[in-house]
VODO-597629 format. One record per residue: x negated, y negated, z of N, C-alpha, C in turn; residue in three letters. Coordinates in steps of 0.05 Angstrom, whole numbers, padded with zeros to 5 digits, always signed. Atoms other than C-alpha are relative to their C-alpha. Layout:
BEGIN
XYZXYZXYZALA...
//
This chain:
BEGIN
-00017+00024-00003+00001-00003+00000-00020-00021-00003MET+00017+00021-00005-00030-00069-00016+00010-00021+00020SER-00008+00018-00021-00036-00121+00032+00007-00027-00014THR-00009+00019+00010-00005-00188+00022-00027-00018-00002GLY+00021+00020+00005-00046-00251+00000+00002-00021+00022TRP-00006+00018-00022-00061-00300+00055+00005-00026-00016SER-00010+00025+00009-00023-00367+00046-00020-00021+00001THR+00023+00023-00003-00084-00408+00075-00021+00004-00022HIS+00023-00004+00020-00132-00377+00024+00014-00006-00027ARG-00015+00007+00028-00080-00393-00036+00002-00028+00003LEU+00007+00029-00002-00082-00463-00007-00023-00010-00006LEU+00027+00002+00009-00156-00465-00018-00004+00001-00028LEU+00002-00001+00030-00154-00441-00088+00016-00019-00014LEU-00018+00021+00013-00094-00491-00104-00019-00028+00004ARG+00014+00023-00004-00141-00547-00071-00024+00000-00019GLU+00025+00002+00023-00202-00523-00118+00010-00004-00026LEU-00014+00003+00027-00157-00526-00174+00004-00033-00004GLN-00002+00030+00004-00140-00601-00161-00022-00014+00001LEU+00022+00015-00009-00204-00627-00131-00028+00008-00016ARG+00020-00004+00017-00251-00590-00175-00027+00009+00008GLY+00020-00013-00011-00308-00571-00129+00006+00007+00030THR-00003-00007-00029-00317-00534-00065-00009-00019+00020ILE+00010+00019-00019-00352-00588-00031+00024-00022+00007THR-00025+00021-00004-00288-00637-00045+00025+00014+00012ALA-00019-00013-00021-00244-00582-00014-00007+00002+00024VAL+00010-00003-00031-00288-00574+00049+00005-00029+00007ALA-00007+00028-00011-00290-00653+00053+00031-00005+00008THR-00027+00005-00004-00212-00659+00049+00010+00015+00020ALA-00013-00015-00021-00196-00603+00095-00017+00009+00029LEU+00018+00005-00024-00254-00615+00144-00010+00028+00006SER+00019-00024+00000-00288-00550+00132-00028+00000-00009TYR+00020-00002+00017-00355-00530+00112-00001+00017-00022SER+00006-00013+00027-00373-00511+00040+00000+00030+00003PRO+00004-00029+00000-00396-00443+00063+00026+00016+00009SER-00026-00018-00008-00326-00429+00097+00025+00001-00023THR-00021+00000+00022-00286-00447+00038-00011+00023-00020VAL+00016-00022+00024-00335-00402-00010+00010+00024+00010SER-00008-00024-00012-00324-00346+00042+00034+00008-00003GLN-00030-00003+00007-00246-00354+00038+00005+00006-00024GLN-00011-00004+00028-00243-00355-00029-00008+00028-00013LEU+00008-00026+00015-00287-00295-00040+00019+00025+00014ALA-00018-00018-00010-00239-00257+00011+00026-00003-00014GLN-00022+00004+00018-00181-00285-00034-00005+00019-00022LEU+00005-00014+00026-00212-00252-00094+00001+00034+00006GLU+00004-00028-00011-00220-00185-00051+00034+00006-00002ARG-00031-00005-00002-00143-00189-00035+00010+00004-00025GLU-00012+00003+00029-00120-00207-00109-00004+00026-00017VAL+00010-00024+00016-00165-00153-00137-00007-00005-00028GLY+00009+00008+00025-00188-00194-00194-00022-00030+00003ALA+00016+00024-00011-00245-00248-00202+00017-00027-00010PRO-00017+00020+00001-00216-00317-00191-00018-00026-00007LEU+00023+00026+00006-00284-00360-00196-00020+00013-00016LEU+00027-00007+00011-00343-00358-00241-00016-00023-00002GLN+00021+00020+00001-00405-00398-00243+00000-00016-00024ALA+00002+00020+00021-00410-00461-00281-00023-00022+00005ASP+00021+00011-00009-00480-00485-00272-00002+00001+00026GLY+00006-00006-00029-00490-00504-00198+00034-00007+00008ARG-00028+00000-00012-00415-00507-00190+00017+00021-00007ARG-00011-00021+00010-00358-00460-00197+00031-00008-00012VAL-00027+00009+00013-00293-00464-00235+00020+00026-00002ARG-00022-00024+00004-00225-00419-00241-00004+00014-00024LEU+00004-00021+00021-00229-00361-00287+00034-00005-00012THR-00025+00006+00012-00163-00353-00329+00022+00014+00022ALA-00020-00012-00018-00135-00304-00275+00001-00026+00027GLN+00001+00021-00019-00156-00359-00221+00018-00020-00009GLY-00018+00022+00009-00117-00412-00256+00031+00009+00005GLU-00028-00008-00004-00054-00367-00256+00004+00008+00028THR-00003-00004-00033-00059-00349-00182+00002-00028+00009VAL-00010+00031-00016-00066-00423-00166+00022-00013-00005ALA-00025+00014+00007-00007-00443-00208+00024+00016+00019ALA-00024-00014-00016+00033-00388-00168-00005-00011+00027HIS+00004+00012-00025-00001-00412-00105+00016-00028+00005ALA-00015+00027-00002+00031-00483-00116+00030+00010+00006ALA-00029-00005-00001+00103-00448-00123+00000+00008+00034ASN-00004-00015-00029+00087-00408-00057+00001-00023+00021VAL+00006+00021-00016+00062-00468-00021+00024-00016+00002LEU-00022+00015-00003+00123-00509-00041+00024+00014+00010ALA-00022-00017-00019+00173-00453-00016-00008+00000+00027LEU+00006+00004-00029+00138-00453+00051+00006-00029+00006GLU-00003+00024-00010+00143-00526+00054+00034-00003-00004GLU-00029+00004-00001+00219-00527+00035+00013+00019+00028ARG-00009-00011-00020+00229-00478+00088-00007-00014+00025ALA+00007+00018-00017+00193-00521+00136+00023-00022+00005ARG-00016+00021+00001+00235-00578+00115+00031+00009+00012ALA-00026-00014-00006+00305-00534+00128-00003+00005+00028ASP+00001-00004-00032+00282-00516+00198-00002-00028+00015ILE+00005+00033-00014+00259-00591+00214+00026-00012+00007ASP-00026+00015-00001+00332-00611+00202+00012+00004+00031VAL-00009-00008-00022+00349-00577+00265-00016-00012+00027ASP+00021+00011-00022+00288-00610+00308+00006-00027+00006ASN-00002+00026-00005+00305-00669+00347-00018-00019-00006PRO+00020+00019+00012+00239-00699+00331-00015+00009-00027MET+00013-00006+00030+00216-00703+00258-00031+00005-00004PRO+00029-00004+00003+00151-00673+00239-00014-00029-00004ALA+00016+00021+00006+00093-00727+00235+00002-00001-00031PRO+00000+00008+00030+00092-00763+00164-00028-00019+00002VAL+00029+00013+00006+00020-00784+00135+00008-00017-00028ARG-00006+00019+00020+00031-00845+00088-00024-00012-00013ILE+00025+00015+00018-00015-00872+00034+00013-00025-00014ALA-00017+00028+00010+00005-00945+00019-00022-00020-00013ALA+00016+00023+00012-00022-00996-00027-00003-00024+00016LEU+00008+00019-00016-00053-01056+00005+00025-00023+00007GLN-00020+00026-00006+00005-01110-00004+00022+00012+00012THR-00018-00017-00013+00058-01057+00020-00006+00003+00028SER+00007-00005-00022+00016-01038+00077+00002-00028+00019ALA-00003+00023-00015+00016-01111+00099+00031-00012+00001ARG-00029+00012+00003+00090-01131+00079+00017+00021+00012ALA-00021-00013-00006+00126-01068+00095-00005+00015+00024LEU-00002-00023-00021+00093-01021+00144+00010-00010+00028LEU-00003+00014-00024+00096-01067+00206+00033+00004+00006PRO-00027+00006-00002+00173-01076+00193+00013+00027+00001ARG-00009-00028+00001+00182-00998+00180-00005+00016+00029MET+00006-00011-00024+00148-00978+00242+00018-00009+00022LEU-00021+00012-00018+00192-01027+00283+00021+00015-00001ASP-00028-00011+00006+00257-00995+00254-00003+00028+00012MET-00001-00029-00007+00232-00921+00265-00003+00000+00030LEU+00001+00000-00029+00216-00938+00338+00028-00006+00013ALA-00026-00002-00013+00292-00952+00347+00015+00024-00009VAL-00015-00023+00008+00319-00900+00303-00008+00027+00009THR+00011-00022-00006+00270-00845+00316-00022-00001+00022HIS+00022+00001-00023+00230-00861+00383-00016+00022+00003PRO+00014-00021-00004+00171-00822+00391-00012+00015-00023GLY+00011-00016+00024+00158-00801+00316-00026-00009-00005MET+00023+00007+00013+00089-00800+00291-00001-00007-00025ARG+00004+00005+00028+00070-00838+00232-00031-00006-00001VAL+00023+00007+00003+00002-00844+00208-00005-00011-00031GLU+00004+00019+00031-00020-00893+00148-00026-00006-00008ALA+00027+00014+00010-00080-00908+00104+00001-00017-00024TRP-00001+00017+00026-00091-00965+00055-00013+00013-00022VAL+00014-00012+00023-00105-00929-00015+00012-00013-00025LEU-00013+00005+00028-00101-00948-00089+00022+00019-00007PRO-00021-00017+00008-00037-00920-00119-00009+00024-00011PRO+00011-00025+00013-00079-00874-00162-00009+00026+00017GLU+00008-00018-00016-00112-00841-00108+00023+00009+00020GLU-00023-00009-00017-00048-00841-00062+00013+00021-00013GLY-00012-00016+00017-00014-00807-00117-00012+00027-00001LEU+00012-00024-00001-00063-00753-00122+00001+00014+00021PHE+00002-00011-00024-00072-00743-00053+00026+00017+00010GLU-00029-00012-00013+00004-00730-00040+00005+00030-00015VAL+00000-00031+00017+00004-00675-00096-00017+00017+00012GLU+00023-00019-00014-00061-00643-00060+00011+00001+00027ALA-00012-00003-00029-00021-00650+00007-00018-00008+00019ARG+00013+00020-00016-00070-00700+00034+00018-00018+00014GLY-00023+00017-00015-00009-00742+00049+00028+00007-00013PHE-00025-00009+00004+00063-00733+00054+00020-00017-00019ASP-00015+00018+00014+00087-00796+00024-00024-00026-00013LEU+00021+00027+00014+00052-00857-00025+00023-00021-00005VAL-00012+00026+00005+00078-00927-00025-00016-00008-00029ILE+00010+00007+00025+00058-00939-00102+00013-00025-00015ALA-00009+00023+00018+00064-00993-00155-00002+00006-00035GLU+00013+00003+00029+00068-01002-00230+00011-00023-00015GLN-00005+00027+00016+00066-01056-00277+00013+00001-00028TYR-00013-00002+00026+00108-01074-00336-00016+00011-00022PRO+00010-00011+00026+00090-01030-00396-00022+00017+00008GLY+00020-00021-00011+00038-00987-00350+00016+00014+00021HIS-00008-00024-00016+00077-00930-00324-00016+00018+00010THR+00021-00018-00010+00040-00889-00274+00005+00026-00012ARG+00002-00029+00005+00028-00816-00290+00020+00015+00018GLU-00016-00020-00015+00082-00768-00266-00011+00023+00004HIS+00010-00027-00008+00054-00712-00229+00017+00016+00007ARG-00019-00022-00003+00084-00646-00228+00005+00006+00030ALA-00007-00011-00030+00123-00630-00162+00004-00023+00015GLY-00008+00023-00013+00131-00704-00146+00024-00018-00007LEU-00022+00018+00007+00191-00745-00143-00007-00027+00004ASP+00005+00031+00002+00200-00824-00148+00026-00012+00017ARG-00022+00015-00014+00247-00868-00105-00011-00029-00003VAL+00003+00030+00008+00246-00942-00129+00007-00016+00027THR-00007+00017-00018+00240-00989-00071+00015-00028-00007LEU-00013+00019+00012+00250-01048-00115-00022-00017-00015GLY+00013+00012+00015+00221-01106-00154-00020-00023+00014LYS+00018+00024-00016+00162-01154-00135-00009-00017-00020ASP+00006+00016+00016+00154-01214-00175-00033-00006-00002PRO+00028+00002-00002+00081-01231-00200+00001-00030-00017ILE-00002+00033+00009+00064-01307-00213-00030-00005-00001ARG+00024+00015+00000-00002-01346-00228-00005-00015+00028LEU+00003+00010-00023-00029-01367-00165-00029-00020-00005ALA+00025+00020+00005-00077-01435-00162-00001-00012+00025VAL+00003+00014-00031-00101-01477-00105+00020-00024-00002SER-00021+00017-00003-00052-01529-00078-00005-00025-00020PRO+00005+00023+00020-00085-01587-00116-00006+00000-00025ASP+00003-00004+00027-00096-01560-00181+00019-00014-00021SER-00017+00011+00022-00070-01591-00243+00016+00016-00020PRO-00010-00018+00020-00053-01531-00277+00031+00007+00003ILE-00030-00004+00003+00022-01522-00294+00010+00022-00014ARG-00006-00023+00011+00024-01461-00337-00021+00018-00004THR+00025-00020+00004-00014-01398-00354-00026-00008-00022LEU+00018+00007+00018-00043-01428-00417-00018-00024+00010ALA+00022+00014-00007-00073-01481-00378-00024+00007+00019ASP+00021-00018-00015-00115-01433-00339-00021+00014-00017ALA+00018-00009+00019-00153-01418-00403-00032-00001+00007ALA+00030+00006-00007-00221-01449-00381-00003+00001+00025ASP+00005+00003-00026-00214-01434-00307-00016+00027+00003GLU+00011-00019-00013-00256-01382-00268+00024+00019+00008PRO-00019-00016-00012-00212-01320-00251-00008+00023+00017TRP+00002-00026-00023-00211-01266-00196+00023+00023-00006VAL-00013-00021+00005-00182-01201-00214-00009+00029+00016MET+00007-00022-00011-00182-01129-00192-00020+00016-00014GLU+00019-00012+00021-00235-01079-00218+00007+00008-00025PRO-00003-00012+00026-00243-01058-00286+00012+00025+00003ILE-00012-00032+00000-00204-00992-00300+00025+00004+00015GLY-00028-00002-00011-00145-01005-00253+00020-00009-00015THR-00025+00009+00020-00076-01016-00284+00002-00028+00000ALA-00004+00027-00003-00069-01083-00257-00018-00017-00012VAL+00015+00015+00011-00128-01110-00285+00003+00001-00032ARG-00004-00004+00031-00115-01084-00359+00030-00017-00004THR-00025+00016+00006-00046-01116-00346+00001-00025+00000TRP+00006+00027-00007-00071-01180-00317-00014-00017-00029SER+00015+00009+00024-00121-01190-00381+00021-00001-00026VAL-00016+00001+00023-00065-01177-00428+00020-00024+00001GLN-00019+00023-00009-00020-01229-00398-00013-00029-00013GLN+00013+00024+00010-00075-01280-00416-00006+00001-00029CYS+00006-00006+00031-00089-01250-00488+00024-00009-00012ARG-00029+00005+00012-00013-01260-00498+00006-00028-00005ASP-00007+00027+00006-00016-01335-00490-00025-00014-00012VAL+00021+00009+00017-00081-01338-00529-00027-00007+00006GLY+00026+00009-00004-00142-01337-00491-00017+00024+00018PHE+00013-00019-00011-00194-01287-00459-00009-00007+00028GLU+00006+00013-00031-00200-01297-00382-00031-00001+00004PRO+00027-00002-00011-00267-01314-00353-00003+00012+00029ASP+00000-00012-00024-00268-01263-00298-00023+00005+00016VAL+00025+00004-00018-00322-01286-00249-00003+00017+00023ARG+00000-00013-00030-00299-01250-00186+00016+00026-00006TYR-00013-00022+00002-00273-01178-00183+00002+00008+00032SER-00003-00003-00028-00243-01160-00117+00027+00022+00004ALA-00024-00016-00005-00194-01099-00098+00011-00009+00026ALA-00018+00014-00021-00182-01135-00033+00016-00021-00009ASP-00014+00023+00013-00125-01179-00053-00001-00027+00021LEU+00007+00019-00018-00133-01222+00010-00026-00018-00005LEU+00027+00015+00007-00202-01238-00012+00010-00019-00027ALA-00008+00011+00022-00174-01258-00077+00017-00027+00007GLN-00021+00022-00008-00120-01304-00043-00024-00023+00011VAL+00018+00018-00013-00183-01336-00002-00012-00018-00019ARG+00011+00015+00022-00216-01351-00070+00014-00020-00015LEU-00016+00021+00018-00156-01385-00104+00007-00022+00017ILE-00009+00025-00015-00137-01428-00044-00022-00015+00004SER+00015+00021-00001-00201-01456-00038-00012-00014-00027SER+00001+00011+00026-00201-01474-00111-00025+00012-00018GLY+00023-00015+00018-00260-01426-00134+00014+00016-00024HIS-00013-00021+00025-00212-01383-00182+00028-00005+00000ALA-00031+00000+00002-00143-01372-00203+00002+00029-00003VAL-00006-00036+00000-00107-01302-00207+00030+00002-00003GLY-00030-00004-00002-00041-01266-00217+00002+00017+00023LEU-00004-00017-00026-00017-01240-00149+00034+00005-00002LEU-00035-00014-00001+00053-01202-00134+00003-00020+00027PRO-00018+00014-00015+00097-01241-00088-00006+00008+00029GLU-00004-00012-00022+00101-01193-00031-00027-00003+00011GLN+00028+00000-00012+00026-01204-00017-00002-00030+00018LEU+00005+00024-00007+00035-01278-00001+00019-00011+00021LEU-00016+00006-00027+00097-01285+00050-00015-00003+00024ALA+00010+00002-00030+00072-01313+00112-00031-00005+00001GLY+00033+00002-00002-00005-01319+00090-00005-00033+00004ASP+00010+00021-00007-00038-01375+00120-00017-00022-00022GLU+00010+00016+00017-00076-01393+00061+00017-00013-00025SER-00023+00013+00016-00044-01443+00018-00006+00002-00031PRO+00003-00002+00032-00033-01431-00058+00026-00014-00014VAL-00025+00011+00010+00014-01460-00109+00003+00023-00019ARG-00007-00025+00018+00053-01406-00151+00013-00014-00025LEU-00009+00005+00026+00069-01416-00226+00016+00021-00008ILE-00016-00022+00013+00119-01375-00260-00011+00010-00029ASP+00012-00010+00020+00093-01330-00315+00021+00002-00024LEU-00015-00008+00021+00124-01321-00387+00021+00025+00005PRO-00018-00022-00002+00184-01274-00380+00006+00012+00026GLY+00000-00002-00028+00180-01276-00305-00003+00028+00011SER+00003-00031-00009+00148-01205-00296+00001+00007+00026PRO+00007-00005-00026+00147-01165-00235-00008+00030-00001SER+00011-00030+00006+00120-01096-00218+00023+00014+00017ARG-00024-00024-00013+00162-01033-00189-00018+00007+00024GLU+00013-00015-00023+00144-01014-00120+00020+00028+00006ILE-00015-00027+00001+00162-00939-00112-00012+00016+00025PHE+00014-00017-00020+00150-00884-00059+00004+00027-00015THR-00003-00026+00011+00134-00812-00082-00006+00020+00020ALA+00009-00024-00018+00135-00747-00041+00001+00025-00016ALA-00005-00024+00016+00132-00677-00064+00028+00008+00007ARG-00027-00006+00004+00197-00653-00086+00004+00024+00024GLU-00002-00021-00019+00186-00592-00034+00007-00008+00028SER-00001+00012-00028+00185-00639+00025+00022-00020+00000SER-00017+00024-00003+00235-00694+00004+00022-00003+00013SER-00023+00002-00020+00291-00669+00047-00009+00009+00028ASP+00008+00001-00025+00247-00665+00105+00010-00024+00020ALA-00012+00019-00014+00280-00702+00163-00022-00024+00002LYS+00017+00027-00001+00215-00749+00170-00006-00015-00024GLY+00004+00018+00027+00209-00763+00098+00025-00019-00004ILE-00029+00009-00003+00282-00782+00101-00002-00026+00014ILE+00002+00022-00016+00271-00828+00159-00017-00026-00006ALA+00019+00020+00009+00210-00860+00133+00013-00017-00026VAL-00007+00015+00024+00241-00878+00067+00024-00018+00005ARG-00025+00018-00003+00311-00903+00095-00018-00029+00014ASP+00014+00020-00011+00263-00948+00141-00014-00019-00020ALA+00016+00019+00023+00219-00972+00077+00022-00014-00015LEU-00023+00017+00024+00285-00990+00035+00007-00026+00020ALA-00009+00021-00020+00308-01031+00101-00024-00024-00003GLN+00022+00017-00005+00242-01064+00109-00006-00015-00031ALA+00001+00016+00024+00237-01080+00034+00024-00021-00002PHE-00021+00019-00001+00305-01112+00036-00004-00022+00017HIS-00001+00020-00020+00288-01149+00099-00022-00023-00011ASP+00022+00016+00009+00221-01172+00064+00010-00017-00028ALA-00012+00014+00027+00259-01196-00005+00016-00024+00014THR-00015+00022-00007+00303-01239+00040-00021-00021+00013ALA+00019+00020-00005+00243-01271+00068-00019-00018-00018VAL+00012+00014+00020+00208-01284+00008+00024-00021-00019PHE-00016+00016+00006+00271-01316-00013+00008-00028+00010GLU-00002+00021-00016+00269-01368+00039-00025-00021-00007ASP+00023+00020+00011+00231-01429+00010-00016-00008+00023PRO+00017+00008-00021+00201-01445+00078-00019+00021+00010ASN+00017-00022-00006+00169-01378+00082-00018+00005-00021ALA+00016-00002+00019+00134-01382+00016-00014-00025-00013MET+00017+00019+00015+00078-01420-00024+00019-00014-00018PRO-00018+00012+00018+00104-01472-00065+00001+00012-00026HIS+00001-00013+00020+00130-01445-00129+00013-00025-00023ILE-00008+00016+00026+00129-01484-00201+00021+00012-00017ASP
//
């Protein structure tokens, strides 16, 4: 009689399929690389087929390994669905790990935590600030349970298998300049120094295209993933930039905002694994985030809470 395959070792194989190296798997799961290798070797013995093969100094999945990893994803999803069903009857939801983009971490997380403290006192929530690209990958790889991400007009994020999407709302994007700047339109900023996010990010690509659409190539002198650093550069008069409204409410650095052609906005959404989307904790967090976004939007609409908008 054959023995069953270890779910834990199947998880390691799935992690290897997603992350690409044993070292990356070990780092993500806080194991040593030798432990991961030993567990995968044991899984090969359980399965009775070669799952890995050498590829230079690394290893890669064999055809059989890819097949088993694909089925492992289904096994792990079934286990997660079972846990979600059980969690419904628990008075305290299971902990939820959130990966949030910077602006949402600033504008939404404090409000969300305040609400959960009332609706689900004692519930544990952990949060990290991560770029959307990384956050979406980590949710698929089970490093996190939920991601708060964004997508810009014309730049739809990759739809990862097994993840759902729930839209929180729209966040307007405007040209930000210093309070005493003479600039009144995007075209007026053609000769100004710009600050943008790093090359390769979706927002950088989108921002450059907005400038090209009105007839100029932006002089990007400053690159910063930290949007608060961008605000400081802009408010001090050293640069101009395109910033989302959500970032600016309540910020002490004065800037003046200018509407862009077409009044574009980015979409803020959450994504979770479909197998865990019905978990009590995920539902509670999403409900609180939806209310937080609604409340934040009301604040943004208060003219006394926002920088001057032309």
